C-alpha positions as CSV (number, residue, x, y, z in Angstrom):
1,X,-11.9,12.4,-44.0
2,X,-10.0,9.8,-42.8
3,X,-8.6,7.7,-44.9
4,X,-8.9,3.7,-45.1
5,X,-5.5,3.1,-43.0
6,X,-6.3,6.4,-40.7
7,X,-9.7,5.3,-40.0
8,X,-10.3,5.1,-35.9
9,X,-11.3,2.4,-33.9
10,X,-12.2,3.3,-30.4
11,X,-9.3,1.7,-28.2
12,X,-10.4,-2.0,-26.4
13,X,-11.6,-1.9,-22.5
14,X,-9.5,-3.3,-21.0
15,X,-10.6,-4.9,-17.3
16,X,-9.8,-2.0,-14.2
17,X,-7.5,-4.2,-12.1
18,X,-9.1,-4.0,-8.5
19,X,-5.6,-5.8,-6.8
20,X,-3.4,-4.5,-4.6
21,X,-0.7,-4.4,-7.4
22,X,-2.6,-1.9,-9.1
23,X,-1.9,0.5,-6.7
24,X,1.8,-0.1,-7.8
25,X,4.5,1.3,-10.4
26,X,7.7,-0.3,-10.4
27,X,7.6,-1.3,-6.7
28,X,6.3,2.0,-5.6
29,X,3.6,2.5,-4.0
30,X,0.9,5.1,-6.2
31,X,-1.4,7.0,-4.1
32,X,-2.6,5.8,-1.1
33,X,-6.5,5.0,-1.4
34,X,-9.0,7.4,0.6
35,X,-11.8,4.8,0.4
36,X,-11.3,2.7,2.9
37,X,-12.0,-0.5,2.0
38,X,-9.5,-0.3,-0.3
39,X,-6.8,1.4,1.7
40,X,-7.8,-1.6,4.3
41,X,-6.8,-3.9,1.2
42,X,-3.6,-1.8,1.0
43,X,-2.2,-2.5,4.6
44,X,-3.1,-6.1,5.3
45,X,-1.0,-6.4,2.3
46,X,1.8,-3.9,3.7
47,X,1.6,-6.0,7.0
48,X,2.1,-9.3,5.1
49,X,4.5,-8.5,3.1
50,X,7.3,-6.4,4.7
51,X,6.5,-7.2,8.8
52,X,6.9,-11.0,10.7
53,X,4.6,-11.9,13.0
54,X,6.7,-13.3,15.3
55,X,9.4,-10.2,15.7
56,X,9.2,-6.1,17.5
57,X,11.1,-3.5,15.0
58,X,11.5,0.1,16.8
59,X,10.2,2.9,14.6
60,X,13.1,3.6,12.4
61,X,12.6,-0.3,11.5
62,X,8.9,0.0,10.7
63,X,9.3,4.1,8.7
64,X,12.5,1.9,6.8
65,X,10.1,-1.2,5.5
66,X,7.6,1.6,4.6
67,X,10.4,3.8,2.7
68,X,11.0,1.1,0.8
69,X,6.8,1.4,-1.0
70,X,6.3,5.1,-0.7
71,X,7.7,8.4,1.1
72,X,4.9,9.6,3.7
73,X,5.6,6.3,6.1
74,X,4.6,8.4,9.2
75,X,0.5,8.3,7.2
76,X,1.0,4.5,6.3
77,X,2.6,3.9,10.2
78,X,0.0,5.6,11.6
79,X,-2.9,4.1,9.0
80,X,-1.7,0.5,9.8
81,X,-1.5,1.4,13.9
82,X,-5.0,2.4,13.5
83,X,-6.6,-0.6,12.0
84,X,-4.5,-3.1,14.6
85,X,-2.6,-4.6,11.8
86,X,0.7,-3.3,13.9
87,X,0.6,-2.3,17.4
88,X,2.9,-0.3,19.6
89,X,2.9,-0.3,23.5
90,X,2.0,3.5,24.4
91,X,5.5,4.3,25.6
92,X,6.0,3.8,21.3
93,X,9.0,2.0,22.3
94,X,8.2,-1.1,19.2
95,X,6.1,-1.6,17.1
96,X,4.8,-5.4,16.9
97,X,2.4,-7.8,14.4
98,X,-1.3,-7.1,15.0
99,X,-4.0,-9.3,13.6
């Protein structure tokens, strides 16, 4: 039986953080969300913070920017293109911010 000093108390409940910042630890993306709505939030955040609107990027530049947050840059790049946040011509020669 616990003594007075060892009385177990429930841990305080902390509200679950729903912001995009909750997906990061030490500036790195912990995991790419599986839920589409959550992934969309992340992708909008990445597009806003990593890519300028009126600039063209090579695939290498896009990869380098995405590697600063997560090792699977090709998956993130593909998600950004599918979401329309990055657009590229059919030949894939460059990328620009979309919507």
